[in-house]
C-alpha positions as CSV (number, residue, x, y, z in Angstrom):
1,M,25.2,7.6,-11.5
2,S,25.3,3.9,-11.9
3,K,22.1,1.7,-12.2
4,V,22.7,0.4,-8.7
5,E,23.0,3.9,-7.2
6,E,19.9,5.1,-9.1
7,F,17.9,2.1,-7.8
8,E,19.1,2.4,-4.2
9,E,18.2,6.0,-4.1
10,L,14.7,5.2,-5.3
11,R,14.3,2.0,-3.2
12,P,12.4,3.6,-0.3
13,L,9.8,5.1,-2.7
14,L,9.4,1.8,-4.6
15,F,8.8,-0.1,-1.4
16,S,6.4,2.5,-0.1
17,I,4.4,2.3,-3.3
18,A,4.3,-1.5,-3.3
19,Y,3.4,-1.7,0.4
20,R,0.4,0.6,0.0
21,I,-0.8,-1.4,-3.0
22,L,-0.2,-4.8,-1.4
23,G,-0.6,-4.3,2.4
24,S,2.3,-6.8,2.9
25,V,5.9,-6.1,3.8
26,G,7.1,-9.4,2.4
27,E,5.3,-9.1,-0.9
28,A,6.4,-5.4,-1.3
29,E,10.0,-6.4,-0.8
30,D,9.6,-9.1,-3.4
31,A,8.1,-6.7,-5.8
32,V,11.0,-4.3,-5.3
33,Q,13.5,-7.0,-5.8
34,E,11.8,-8.1,-9.1
35,T,11.8,-4.5,-10.2
36,W,15.6,-4.4,-9.7
37,L,16.1,-7.6,-11.7
38,R,14.1,-6.1,-14.6
39,Y,16.0,-2.9,-14.4
40,D,19.3,-4.6,-14.2
41,L,18.5,-6.8,-17.2
42,S,17.3,-3.9,-19.3
43,S,19.6,-3.2,-22.2
44,T,18.8,0.5,-22.3
45,R,18.8,3.3,-19.8
46,P,15.4,5.0,-19.5
47,A,15.1,8.8,-19.7
48,S,13.7,8.8,-16.2
49,A,14.7,6.0,-13.8
50,K,12.0,7.1,-11.4
51,A,9.3,6.8,-14.0
52,F,10.6,3.5,-15.2
53,L,11.0,2.0,-11.8
54,S,7.7,3.3,-10.4
55,T,5.9,1.9,-13.4
56,T,7.6,-1.4,-13.1
57,V,6.9,-1.8,-9.4
58,T,3.3,-0.7,-9.8
59,R,2.6,-3.3,-12.5
60,I,4.3,-6.0,-10.6
61,S,2.3,-5.1,-7.5
62,I,-1.0,-5.1,-9.4
63,D,-0.3,-8.6,-10.7
64,V,0.6,-9.8,-7.2
65,L,-2.5,-8.1,-5.7
66,R,-4.8,-9.9,-8.1
67,S,-3.6,-13.3,-6.9
68,A,-3.3,-12.2,-3.3
69,R,-7.0,-11.1,-3.2
70,M,-8.0,-14.7,-4.1
71,R,-5.9,-16.0,-1.2
72,R,-7.4,-13.5,1.2
73,E,-10.9,-14.7,0.4
74,S,-10.1,-18.0,2.0
75,Y,-8.0,-16.5,4.9
76,V,-8.8,-17.9,8.3
77,G,-10.4,-15.3,10.5
78,T,-9.9,-11.5,10.2
79,W,-7.2,-10.4,7.7
80,L,-5.1,-7.3,8.6
81,P,-2.2,-5.8,6.7
82,E,1.3,-6.7,7.8
83,P,2.4,-4.2,10.4
84,L,4.9,-1.5,9.3
85,L,6.9,0.0,12.1
86,T,8.9,2.5,9.9
87,D,8.1,3.8,6.5
88,P,11.4,4.1,4.6
89,Y,10.1,6.9,2.3
90,E,10.0,10.5,3.6
91,D,8.7,13.6,1.9
92,P,8.2,16.6,4.3
93,E,5.8,18.3,1.9
94,R,3.5,15.2,1.9
95,S,4.1,13.9,5.4
96,A,0.4,14.0,6.4
97,E,-0.7,12.1,3.3
98,L,2.0,9.5,3.7
99,A,1.2,8.9,7.4
100,D,-2.5,8.7,6.7
101,S,-2.2,6.3,3.7
102,V,-0.1,3.8,5.6
103,S,-2.5,3.5,8.6
104,L,-4.2,0.1,9.0
105,A,-7.6,1.9,8.6
106,A,-6.5,3.3,5.2
107,L,-5.0,0.0,4.1
108,L,-8.3,-1.8,4.9
109,L,-10.2,0.8,3.0
110,L,-7.9,0.3,0.0
111,E,-8.8,-3.4,0.2
112,R,-12.2,-2.4,-1.1
113,L,-10.8,-0.9,-4.3
114,S,-10.0,-2.8,-7.5
115,P,-6.3,-3.3,-8.1
116,A,-6.4,-0.5,-10.8
117,E,-8.2,1.9,-8.5
118,R,-5.9,1.2,-5.7
119,A,-2.8,1.8,-7.8
120,V,-4.2,5.0,-9.2
121,F,-5.1,6.3,-5.8
122,V,-1.7,5.5,-4.3
123,L,0.3,7.0,-7.1
124,R,-1.8,10.2,-7.5
125,E,-3.3,10.9,-4.1
126,V,-0.4,9.7,-1.9
127,F,2.7,10.3,-4.0
128,A,1.4,13.1,-6.3
129,F,2.4,11.5,-9.6
130,G,1.2,13.3,-12.7
131,F,-1.7,11.7,-14.5
132,D,0.7,11.0,-17.5
133,D,2.9,8.9,-15.2
134,V,-0.1,7.3,-13.5
135,A,-1.6,6.3,-16.9
136,A,1.7,4.8,-18.0
137,A,2.0,2.8,-14.8
138,V,-1.4,1.2,-14.9
139,G,-1.7,0.9,-18.6
140,R,-4.8,3.1,-18.9
141,S,-5.6,6.4,-20.6
142,E,-5.3,9.6,-18.5
143,A,-9.1,10.0,-18.8
144,A,-9.7,6.5,-17.5
145,C,-7.3,7.1,-14.6
146,R,-9.2,10.3,-13.6
147,Q,-12.4,8.2,-13.5
148,L,-10.7,5.5,-11.4
149,L,-9.4,8.2,-9.0
150,V,-12.9,9.7,-8.6
151,R,-14.3,6.2,-7.7
152,A,-11.4,5.5,-5.4
153,R,-11.8,8.8,-3.5
154,R,-15.5,8.2,-3.1
155,H,-14.9,4.8,-1.5
156,M,-12.1,6.1,0.7
157,D,-14.0,9.2,1.9
158,A,-17.0,7.1,2.8
159,G,-15.1,4.9,5.1
160,R,-13.0,7.5,7.0
161,P,-14.1,8.7,10.5
162,R,-15.6,12.2,10.5
163,F,-13.3,13.6,13.1
164,E,-9.8,12.2,13.2
165,A,-7.6,12.9,16.2
166,A,-4.4,15.1,16.1
167,R,-1.1,13.3,16.6
168,E,-0.6,14.6,20.1
169,E,-4.1,13.6,21.2
170,R,-3.5,10.1,19.9
171,R,-0.3,9.8,21.8
172,E,-1.8,11.1,25.0
173,L,-4.7,8.7,24.7
174,A,-2.3,5.8,23.9
175,A,-0.1,6.6,27.0
176,R,-3.2,6.5,29.2
177,F,-4.4,3.3,27.5
178,F,-1.2,1.4,28.0
179,G,-0.9,2.7,31.6
180,A,-4.4,1.3,32.3
181,L,-3.6,-1.9,30.5
182,T,-0.5,-2.4,32.7
183,D,-2.6,-1.8,35.8
184,G,-5.6,-3.9,34.6
185,D,-7.8,-0.8,35.3
186,V,-11.1,-1.7,33.6
187,D,-12.7,1.7,34.5
188,V,-10.0,3.8,32.9
189,L,-10.0,1.5,29.8
190,R,-13.7,1.8,29.5
191,E,-13.5,5.6,29.7
192,L,-10.9,5.7,27.0
193,L,-12.8,3.5,24.5
194,A,-15.6,4.7,22.2
195,A,-19.0,3.2,23.0
196,D,-18.8,1.1,19.8
197,A,-15.1,0.3,20.1
198,S,-13.9,-3.0,18.7
199,M,-10.9,-5.3,19.1
200,V,-9.8,-7.7,16.4
201,G,-6.9,-10.0,16.1
202,D,-5.3,-11.5,12.9
203,G,-4.0,-15.0,13.7
204,G,-4.6,-16.5,10.3
205,G,-5.2,-19.9,11.9
206,K,-1.5,-20.0,12.8
207,A,-1.7,-18.4,16.3
208,P,-4.4,-18.1,19.0
209,A,-6.6,-15.1,18.2
210,L,-10.1,-13.9,18.9
211,A,-12.7,-16.0,17.0
212,R,-14.5,-12.8,16.1
213,A,-14.3,-9.1,16.9
214,V,-15.2,-8.0,20.4
215,T,-17.4,-4.9,20.2
216,G,-18.5,-2.4,22.9
217,A,-16.5,-0.4,25.4
218,D,-17.4,-2.6,28.4
219,P,-16.7,-6.0,26.8
220,V,-13.4,-4.8,25.3
221,A,-12.3,-3.1,28.5
222,R,-13.0,-6.2,30.6
223,L,-11.2,-8.5,28.1
224,L,-8.1,-6.3,28.2
225,A,-8.2,-5.8,32.0
226,T,-8.3,-9.6,32.4
227,A,-6.0,-10.7,29.7
228,Y,-2.9,-8.5,30.0
229,P,-2.2,-9.0,33.8
230,R,-2.2,-12.8,33.0
231,M,0.1,-12.2,30.1
232,A,2.4,-10.2,32.3
233,L,2.5,-13.1,34.8
234,A,3.6,-15.3,31.9
235,G,6.5,-13.0,31.2
236,V,4.9,-11.0,28.3
237,T,6.1,-7.4,28.0
238,F,5.4,-4.6,25.5
239,E,7.2,-1.6,24.2
240,P,5.3,1.4,22.9
241,H,5.9,1.9,19.2
242,D,4.1,3.5,16.3
243,V,2.5,0.8,14.1
244,N,1.6,2.0,10.6
245,G,1.7,5.5,11.8
246,L,-0.7,4.9,14.7
247,P,0.2,4.7,18.4
248,G,0.7,1.1,19.4
249,A,3.1,-1.4,20.8
250,V,5.1,-4.5,20.1
251,F,4.4,-7.3,22.5
252,R,7.2,-9.8,23.3
253,D,7.5,-13.1,25.2
254,R,9.9,-13.6,28.2
255,D,12.8,-14.2,25.8
256,G,12.2,-11.0,23.8
257,R,10.7,-12.6,20.8
258,V,7.8,-10.9,19.0
259,L,4.4,-12.1,20.0
260,H,2.2,-9.6,18.3
261,T,1.8,-6.0,17.4
262,L,-1.1,-3.8,18.5
263,A,-2.3,-0.5,16.9
264,L,-4.9,2.0,18.2
265,E,-7.2,3.9,16.0
266,V,-8.4,7.2,17.6
267,A,-11.3,9.4,16.6
268,D,-13.7,11.8,18.4
269,G,-11.5,11.8,21.5
270,H,-11.7,8.0,22.0
271,I,-10.1,4.8,20.9
272,R,-12.4,3.3,18.3
273,S,-10.6,0.2,17.4
274,I,-7.7,-2.0,18.6
275,L,-6.0,-4.0,15.9
276,A,-3.6,-6.9,16.8
277,V,-1.5,-8.8,14.3
278,I,-0.6,-12.2,15.7
279,N,0.0,-14.3,12.6
280,P,3.7,-15.3,12.8
281,D,4.0,-15.2,9.0
282,K,3.3,-11.4,9.2
283,L,5.9,-10.7,12.0
284,G,9.2,-12.0,10.8
285,H,10.3,-8.5,9.6
286,V,9.7,-7.1,13.1
287,G,12.1,-9.6,14.8
288,L,12.4,-13.2,16.0
289,V,8.9,-14.5,16.3
290,A,7.6,-16.2,19.5
291,D,5.7,-19.4,19.7
292,A,2.3,-17.9,20.3
293,W,0.7,-21.3,21.2
294,A,3.3,-21.9,23.9
295,V,2.8,-18.4,25.3
296,N,-0.9,-18.9,25.3
297,D,-0.5,-22.1,27.4
298,E,1.7,-20.1,29.8
299,V,-0.9,-17.4,30.1
300,R,-3.6,-20.0,30.9
301,R,-1.5,-21.5,33.6
302,A,-0.8,-18.1,35.0
303,G,-4.5,-17.4,35.0
304,R,-5.2,-20.5,37.0
305,R,-2.5,-19.7,39.5
306,G,-3.9,-16.2,39.9
307,R,-7.4,-17.3,40.9
């Protein structure tokens, strides 16, 4: 097998590792490309291409994450990971771990970890790498990696909801939610939301977004029941789609360009958070991006006409 063939076979795994460490599609793709360049320029063939490439992409991702964390400290508004509609890596034996680890909730929890903790958790807990390979990837001893994993698990377990919903329950709730959103039915929306439900939007200062999270079933329901009918009058449509393994949707302007993504986190039989990514810099991989400011102006005009 040639180097190119080896690399292409492992590309989905490499991207999936990098995305979980970085929370960014663009940065993960860049890390994978840099990994290929280093592999291509290497004068020797490693005994294990998987071990070599996984180590390389992990180290590159850790370096990128260290600088990215500084940029995120000055980020305008709420920071959310870039939405991932489809995870290219599949492993039937670890499908549950893979789906859970790519959720926006899990990625936000991973943000609390140090770069080394995050890498160890991803490699060991998500992809089941042996501690020898984990240690090689992060440049620590196996004993140190075990300690890093203990700390990472503690942080991750503390932030997870106590009773997560099964996939079918999530889909059923999402179908009802989007039906009520289309109808502008505030009562049904309120019924579907947890009492402390929250809605946040990531515009990054580059698109109109909520200045702060809206919290509480009634305020969130009223906001949604008011906003979407006006958006529909302005030609905004949505298509249901899993976002980071969660039920959600891709919203588009009247010309079919991507306006934002929306994901629903479900626990205890209710929707506990609604996460919208609106920053155009985070949506280019989804499709052609809409001018969110222009759409917002249309929505406002539609709202005035509807009074």
